[in-house]
PyMOL Python script that loads the backbone (N, CA, C, O; Angstrom):
from pymol import cmd

cmd.read_pdbstr("""\
ATOM      1  N   MET A   1      67.076  61.547 112.251  1.00  0.00           N
ATOM      2  CA  MET A   1      67.865  60.516 111.619  1.00  0.00           C
ATOM      3  C   MET A   1      69.345  60.894 111.752  1.00  0.00           C
ATOM      4  O   MET A   1      69.724  62.031 111.472  1.00  0.00           O
ATOM      5  N   PRO A   2      70.161  59.960 112.170  1.00  0.00           N
ATOM      6  CA  PRO A   2      71.589  60.269 112.314  1.00  0.00           C
ATOM      7  C   PRO A   2      72.218  60.698 110.982  1.00  0.00           C
ATOM      8  O   PRO A   2      71.809  60.245 109.913  1.00  0.00           O
ATOM      9  N   LEU A   3      73.199  61.563 111.068  1.00  0.00           N
ATOM     10  CA  LEU A   3      73.863  62.082 109.872  1.00  0.00           C
ATOM     11  C   LEU A   3      74.477  60.959 109.039  1.00  0.00           C
ATOM     12  O   LEU A   3      74.404  60.998 107.810  1.00  0.00           O
ATOM     13  N   ALA A   4      75.073  59.969 109.677  1.00  0.00           N
ATOM     14  CA  ALA A   4      75.695  58.862 108.930  1.00  0.00           C
ATOM     15  C   ALA A   4      74.671  58.142 108.054  1.00  0.00           C
ATOM     16  O   ALA A   4      74.984  57.745 106.932  1.00  0.00           O
ATOM     17  N   LYS A   5      73.463  57.975 108.557  1.00  0.00           N
ATOM     18  CA  LYS A   5      72.421  57.312 107.782  1.00  0.00           C
ATOM     19  C   LYS A   5      71.958  58.197 106.622  1.00  0.00           C
ATOM     20  O   LYS A   5      71.682  57.700 105.530  1.00  0.00           O
ATOM     21  N   ARG A   6      71.875  59.498 106.860  1.00  0.00           N
ATOM     22  CA  ARG A   6      71.512  60.429 105.783  1.00  0.00           C
ATOM     23  C   ARG A   6      72.548  60.379 104.660  1.00  0.00           C
ATOM     24  O   ARG A   6      72.195  60.375 103.480  1.00  0.00           O
ATOM     25  N   ILE A   7      73.814  60.342 105.030  1.00  0.00           N
ATOM     26  CA  ILE A   7      74.883  60.294 104.037  1.00  0.00           C
ATOM     27  C   ILE A   7      74.873  58.952 103.301  1.00  0.00           C
ATOM     28  O   ILE A   7      75.163  58.903 102.106  1.00  0.00           O
ATOM     29  N   ALA A   8      74.543  57.870 104.000  1.00  0.00           N
ATOM     30  CA  ALA A   8      74.466  56.553 103.362  1.00  0.00           C
ATOM     31  C   ALA A   8      73.413  56.561 102.247  1.00  0.00           C
ATOM     32  O   ALA A   8      73.616  55.946 101.201  1.00  0.00           O
ATOM     33  N   TYR A   9      72.298  57.251 102.466  1.00  0.00           N
ATOM     34  CA  TYR A   9      71.278  57.376 101.414  1.00  0.00           C
ATOM     35  C   TYR A   9      71.839  58.107 100.200  1.00  0.00           C
ATOM     36  O   TYR A   9      71.583  57.719  99.060  1.00  0.00           O
ATOM     37  N   LEU A  10      72.600  59.160 100.446  1.00  0.00           N
ATOM     38  CA  LEU A  10      73.194  59.910  99.334  1.00  0.00           C
ATOM     39  C   LEU A  10      74.119  59.029  98.499  1.00  0.00           C
ATOM     40  O   LEU A  10      74.084  59.063  97.269  1.00  0.00           O
ATOM     41  N   ARG A  11      74.937  58.248  99.177  1.00  0.00           N
ATOM     42  CA  ARG A  11      75.869  57.365  98.470  1.00  0.00           C
ATOM     43  C   ARG A  11      75.134  56.262  97.710  1.00  0.00           C
ATOM     44  O   ARG A  11      75.517  55.921  96.591  1.00  0.00           O
ATOM     45  N   ALA A  12      74.085  55.706  98.307  1.00  0.00           N
ATOM     46  CA  ALA A  12      73.347  54.601  97.679  1.00  0.00           C
ATOM     47  C   ALA A  12      72.569  55.064  96.460  1.00  0.00           C
ATOM     48  O   ALA A  12      72.464  54.327  95.479  1.00  0.00           O
ATOM     49  N   LEU A  13      72.019  56.279  96.503  1.00  0.00           N
ATOM     50  CA  LEU A  13      71.174  56.762  95.406  1.00  0.00           C
ATOM     51  C   LEU A  13      71.977  57.179  94.181  1.00  0.00           C
ATOM     52  O   LEU A  13      71.523  57.009  93.050  1.00  0.00           O
ATOM     53  N   LYS A  14      73.172  57.727  94.407  1.00  0.00           N
ATOM     54  CA  LYS A  14      74.026  58.191  93.304  1.00  0.00           C
ATOM     55  C   LYS A  14      73.235  59.029  92.304  1.00  0.00           C
ATOM     56  O   LYS A  14      73.293  58.788  91.098  1.00  0.00           O
ATOM     57  N   SER A  15      72.503  60.006  92.809  1.00  0.00           N
ATOM     58  CA  SER A  15      71.646  60.820  91.946  1.00  0.00           C
ATOM     59  C   SER A  15      72.460  61.758  91.066  1.00  0.00           C
ATOM     60  O   SER A  15      73.597  62.107  91.385  1.00  0.00           O
ATOM     61  N   ASP A  16      71.852  62.160  89.951  1.00  0.00           N
ATOM     62  CA  ASP A  16      72.484  63.113  89.044  1.00  0.00           C
ATOM     63  C   ASP A  16      72.387  64.542  89.586  1.00  0.00           C
ATOM     64  O   ASP A  16      73.245  65.381  89.310  1.00  0.00           O
ATOM     65  N   ILE A  17      71.334  64.805  90.358  1.00  0.00           N
ATOM     66  CA  ILE A  17      71.095  66.136  90.902  1.00  0.00           C
ATOM     67  C   ILE A  17      70.777  65.994  92.389  1.00  0.00           C
ATOM     68  O   ILE A  17      70.012  65.114  92.786  1.00  0.00           O
ATOM     69  N   ASP A  18      71.362  66.855  93.196  1.00  0.00           N
ATOM     70  CA  ASP A  18      71.092  66.884  94.629  1.00  0.00           C
ATOM     71  C   ASP A  18      70.688  68.295  95.027  1.00  0.00           C
ATOM     72  O   ASP A  18      70.912  69.252  94.285  1.00  0.00           O
ATOM     73  N   ALA A  19      70.096  68.412  96.196  1.00  0.00           N
ATOM     74  CA  ALA A  19      69.741  69.718  96.754  1.00  0.00           C
ATOM     75  C   ALA A  19      70.072  69.716  98.241  1.00  0.00           C
ATOM     76  O   ALA A  19      69.992  68.685  98.909  1.00  0.00           O
ATOM     77  N   LEU A  20      70.438  70.871  98.738  1.00  0.00           N
ATOM     78  CA  LEU A  20      70.712  71.030 100.161  1.00  0.00           C
ATOM     79  C   LEU A  20      69.695  72.002 100.740  1.00  0.00           C
ATOM     80  O   LEU A  20      69.530  73.111 100.230  1.00  0.00           O
ATOM     81  N   ASN A  21      69.018  71.590 101.799  1.00  0.00           N
ATOM     82  CA  ASN A  21      68.160  72.507 102.535  1.00  0.00           C
ATOM     83  C   ASN A  21      69.072  73.327 103.427  1.00  0.00           C
ATOM     84  O   ASN A  21      69.824  72.779 104.233  1.00  0.00           O
ATOM     85  N   MET A  22      69.005  74.617 103.283  1.00  0.00           N
ATOM     86  CA  MET A  22      69.974  75.483 103.944  1.00  0.00           C
ATOM     87  C   MET A  22      69.544  75.974 105.321  1.00  0.00           C
ATOM     88  O   MET A  22      69.987  77.036 105.759  1.00  0.00           O
ATOM     89  N   GLY A  23      68.710  75.238 105.993  1.00  0.00           N
ATOM     90  CA  GLY A  23      68.333  75.619 107.344  1.00  0.00           C
ATOM     91  C   GLY A  23      67.320  74.663 107.926  1.00  0.00           C
ATOM     92  O   GLY A  23      66.862  73.742 107.249  1.00  0.00           O
ATOM     93  N   SER A  24      66.973  74.877 109.166  1.00  0.00           N
ATOM     94  CA  SER A  24      65.992  74.045 109.838  1.00  0.00           C
ATOM     95  C   SER A  24      64.587  74.424 109.375  1.00  0.00           C
ATOM     96  O   SER A  24      64.369  75.507 108.831  1.00  0.00           O
ATOM     97  N   MET A  25      63.641  73.517 109.598  1.00  0.00           N
ATOM     98  CA  MET A  25      62.271  73.755 109.164  1.00  0.00           C
ATOM     99  C   MET A  25      61.312  73.403 110.293  1.00  0.00           C
ATOM    100  O   MET A  25      61.432  72.346 110.914  1.00  0.00           O
ATOM    101  N   ASN A  26      60.377  74.280 110.550  1.00  0.00           N
ATOM    102  CA  ASN A  26      59.299  74.008 111.498  1.00  0.00           C
ATOM    103  C   ASN A  26      58.117  73.449 110.713  1.00  0.00           C
ATOM    104  O   ASN A  26      57.790  73.946 109.636  1.00  0.00           O
ATOM    105  N   TYR A  27      57.482  72.419 111.252  1.00  0.00           N
ATOM    106  CA  TYR A  27      56.335  71.820 110.584  1.00  0.00           C
ATOM    107  C   TYR A  27      55.248  71.575 111.623  1.00  0.00           C
ATOM    108  O   TYR A  27      55.523  71.082 112.717  1.00  0.00           O
ATOM    109  N   ALA A  28      54.026  71.918 111.278  1.00  0.00           N
ATOM    110  CA  ALA A  28      52.922  71.721 112.219  1.00  0.00           C
ATOM    111  C   ALA A  28      51.627  71.478 111.458  1.00  0.00           C
ATOM    112  O   ALA A  28      51.465  71.902 110.313  1.00  0.00           O
ATOM    113  N   THR A  29      50.712  70.786 112.123  1.00  0.00           N
ATOM    114  CA  THR A  29      49.364  70.579 111.611  1.00  0.00           C
ATOM    115  C   THR A  29      48.405  71.131 112.661  1.00  0.00           C
ATOM    116  O   THR A  29      48.446  70.745 113.829  1.00  0.00           O
ATOM    117  N   TYR A  30      47.539  72.045 112.217  1.00  0.00           N
ATOM    118  CA  TYR A  30      46.603  72.687 113.127  1.00  0.00           C
ATOM    119  C   TYR A  30      45.212  72.120 112.924  1.00  0.00           C
ATOM    120  O   TYR A  30      44.765  71.957 111.788  1.00  0.00           O
ATOM    121  N   SER A  31      44.532  71.820 114.004  1.00  0.00           N
ATOM    122  CA  SER A  31      43.170  71.306 113.963  1.00  0.00           C
ATOM    123  C   SER A  31      42.201  72.429 114.318  1.00  0.00           C
ATOM    124  O   SER A  31      42.223  72.945 115.435  1.00  0.00           O
ATOM    125  N   SER A  32      41.355  72.804 113.367  1.00  0.00           N
ATOM    126  CA  SER A  32      40.346  73.822 113.642  1.00  0.00           C
ATOM    127  C   SER A  32      39.344  73.322 114.670  1.00  0.00           C
ATOM    128  O   SER A  32      38.865  74.096 115.498  1.00  0.00           O
ATOM    129  N   ALA A  33      39.026  72.040 114.623  1.00  0.00           N
ATOM    130  CA  ALA A  33      38.060  71.463 115.566  1.00  0.00           C
ATOM    131  C   ALA A  33      38.597  71.498 116.999  1.00  0.00           C
ATOM    132  O   ALA A  33      37.864  71.822 117.933  1.00  0.00           O
ATOM    133  N   ARG A  34      39.864  71.167 117.164  1.00  0.00           N
ATOM    134  CA  ARG A  34      40.467  71.142 118.504  1.00  0.00           C
ATOM    135  C   ARG A  34      41.004  72.504 118.932  1.00  0.00           C
ATOM    136  O   ARG A  34      41.281  72.735 120.110  1.00  0.00           O
ATOM    137  N   LYS A  35      41.147  73.401 117.960  1.00  0.00           N
ATOM    138  CA  LYS A  35      41.710  74.730 118.219  1.00  0.00           C
ATOM    139  C   LYS A  35      43.126  74.652 118.789  1.00  0.00           C
ATOM    140  O   LYS A  35      43.512  75.420 119.671  1.00  0.00           O
ATOM    141  N   SER A  36      43.882  73.695 118.252  1.00  0.00           N
ATOM    142  CA  SER A  36      45.267  73.545 118.701  1.00  0.00           C
ATOM    143  C   SER A  36      46.060  72.762 117.647  1.00  0.00           C
ATOM    144  O   SER A  36      45.504  72.196 116.706  1.00  0.00           O
ATOM    145  N   PHE A  37      47.357  72.756 117.843  1.00  0.00           N
ATOM    146  CA  PHE A  37      48.213  71.967 116.969  1.00  0.00           C
ATOM    147  C   PHE A  37      48.125  70.501 117.383  1.00  0.00           C
ATOM    148  O   PHE A  37      48.251  70.173 118.563  1.00  0.00           O
ATOM    149  N   VAL A  38      47.911  69.636 116.419  1.00  0.00           N
ATOM    150  CA  VAL A  38      47.843  68.204 116.715  1.00  0.00           C
ATOM    151  C   VAL A  38      49.160  67.513 116.403  1.00  0.00           C
ATOM    152  O   VAL A  38      49.381  66.367 116.795  1.00  0.00           O
ATOM    153  N   PHE A  39      50.023  68.212 115.700  1.00  0.00           N
ATOM    154  CA  PHE A  39      51.356  67.688 115.390  1.00  0.00           C
ATOM    155  C   PHE A  39      52.274  68.884 115.188  1.00  0.00           C
ATOM    156  O   PHE A  39      51.920  69.824 114.476  1.00  0.00           O
ATOM    157  N   HIS A  40      53.431  68.858 115.800  1.00  0.00           N
ATOM    158  CA  HIS A  40      54.421  69.910 115.546  1.00  0.00           C
ATOM    159  C   HIS A  40      55.807  69.366 115.849  1.00  0.00           C
ATOM    160  O   HIS A  40      56.026  68.660 116.833  1.00  0.00           O
ATOM    161  N   THR A  41      56.723  69.717 114.979  1.00  0.00           N
ATOM    162  CA  THR A  41      58.103  69.265 115.149  1.00  0.00           C
ATOM    163  C   THR A  41      59.037  70.222 114.422  1.00  0.00           C
ATOM    164  O   THR A  41      58.610  71.042 113.609  1.00  0.00           O
ATOM    165  N   VAL A  42      60.299  70.097 114.730  1.00  0.00           N
ATOM    166  CA  VAL A  42      61.341  70.867 114.046  1.00  0.00           C
ATOM    167  C   VAL A  42      62.280  69.876 113.389  1.00  0.00           C
ATOM    168  O   VAL A  42      62.796  68.966 114.038  1.00  0.00           O
ATOM    169  N   PHE A  43      62.498  70.060 112.091  1.00  0.00           N
ATOM    170  CA  PHE A  43      63.492  69.271 111.374  1.00  0.00           C
ATOM    171  C   PHE A  43      64.792  70.066 111.421  1.00  0.00           C
ATOM    172  O   PHE A  43      65.008  70.975 110.619  1.00  0.00           O
ATOM    173  N   ALA A  44      65.643  69.713 112.363  1.00  0.00           N
ATOM    174  CA  ALA A  44      66.898  70.441 112.559  1.00  0.00           C
ATOM    175  C   ALA A  44      67.852  70.160 111.406  1.00  0.00           C
ATOM    176  O   ALA A  44      67.976  69.024 110.948  1.00  0.00           O
ATOM    177  N   ASN A  45      68.509  71.187 110.957  1.00  0.00           N
ATOM    178  CA  ASN A  45      69.473  71.058 109.874  1.00  0.00           C
ATOM    179  C   ASN A  45      70.627  72.024 110.164  1.00  0.00           C
ATOM    180  O   ASN A  45      70.764  73.052 109.501  1.00  0.00           O
ATOM    181  N   PRO A  46      71.458  71.685 111.162  1.00  0.00           N
ATOM    182  CA  PRO A  46      72.563  72.581 111.536  1.00  0.00           C
ATOM    183  C   PRO A  46      73.554  72.764 110.386  1.00  0.00           C
ATOM    184  O   PRO A  46      73.741  71.873 109.558  1.00  0.00           O
ATOM    185  N   PHE A  47      74.179  73.934 110.356  1.00  0.00           N
ATOM    186  CA  PHE A  47      75.099  74.265 109.278  1.00  0.00           C
ATOM    187  C   PHE A  47      76.216  73.231 109.140  1.00  0.00           C
ATOM    188  O   PHE A  47      76.619  72.909 108.022  1.00  0.00           O
ATOM    189  N   GLU A  48      76.720  72.710 110.257  1.00  0.00           N
ATOM    190  CA  GLU A  48      77.798  71.722 110.199  1.00  0.00           C
ATOM    191  C   GLU A  48      77.362  70.471 109.440  1.00  0.00           C
ATOM    192  O   GLU A  48      78.153  69.892 108.695  1.00  0.00           O
ATOM    193  N   GLU A  49      76.103  70.050 109.622  1.00  0.00           N
ATOM    194  CA  GLU A  49      75.589  68.867 108.917  1.00  0.00           C
ATOM    195  C   GLU A  49      75.362  69.152 107.436  1.00  0.00           C
ATOM    196  O   GLU A  49      75.567  68.276 106.597  1.00  0.00           O
ATOM    197  N   ILE A  50      74.944  70.357 107.117  1.00  0.00           N
ATOM    198  CA  ILE A  50      74.777  70.739 105.711  1.00  0.00           C
ATOM    199  C   ILE A  50      76.123  70.626 105.002  1.00  0.00           C
ATOM    200  O   ILE A  50      76.214  70.059 103.913  1.00  0.00           O
ATOM    201  N   VAL A  51      77.160  71.165 105.623  1.00  0.00           N
ATOM    202  CA  VAL A  51      78.497  71.133 105.031  1.00  0.00           C
ATOM    203  C   VAL A  51      78.974  69.674 104.884  1.00  0.00           C
ATOM    204  O   VAL A  51      79.550  69.314 103.858  1.00  0.00           O
ATOM    205  N   GLU A  52      78.740  68.853 105.890  1.00  0.00           N
ATOM    206  CA  GLU A  52      79.169  67.451 105.831  1.00  0.00           C
ATOM    207  C   GLU A  52      78.475  66.704 104.681  1.00  0.00           C
ATOM    208  O   GLU A  52      79.114  65.930 103.968  1.00  0.00           O
ATOM    209  N   CYS A  53      77.186  66.935 104.508  1.00  0.00           N
ATOM    210  CA  CYS A  53      76.465  66.314 103.388  1.00  0.00           C
ATOM    211  C   CYS A  53      77.003  66.800 102.053  1.00  0.00           C
ATOM    212  O   CYS A  53      77.138  66.020 101.110  1.00  0.00           O
ATOM    213  N   TRP A  54      77.308  68.092 101.976  1.00  0.00           N
ATOM    214  CA  TRP A  54      77.819  68.677 100.744  1.00  0.00           C
ATOM    215  C   TRP A  54      79.174  68.073 100.366  1.00  0.00           C
ATOM    216  O   TRP A  54      79.456  67.868  99.185  1.00  0.00           O
ATOM    217  N   ARG A  55      79.993  67.795 101.348  1.00  0.00           N
ATOM    218  CA  ARG A  55      81.317  67.220 101.080  1.00  0.00           C
ATOM    219  C   ARG A  55      81.234  65.791 100.551  1.00  0.00           C
ATOM    220  O   ARG A  55      82.164  65.325  99.893  1.00  0.00           O
ATOM    221  N   ARG A  56      80.154  65.100 100.822  1.00  0.00           N
ATOM    222  CA  ARG A  56      80.012  63.709 100.383  1.00  0.00           C
ATOM    223  C   ARG A  56      79.533  63.702  98.970  1.00  0.00           C
ATOM    224  O   ARG A  56      79.341  62.634  98.389  1.00  0.00           O
TER     225      ARG A  56
END
""", "prot")
cmd.dss("prot")
cmd.show_as("cartoon", "prot")
cmd.util.cbc("prot")
cmd.orient("prot")
């Protein structure tokens, strides 16, 4: 998701409490039947984007 859209959510929600994920996250689903990963992705969260979200 583009950073501008992520920031738009922050502005629209106007939450009382926010949290920043301080790094990227690997996510995968493993199938024992298939003996392999059936889904895997990386949710990138570069430091520059963390700082930009924090400033908003």
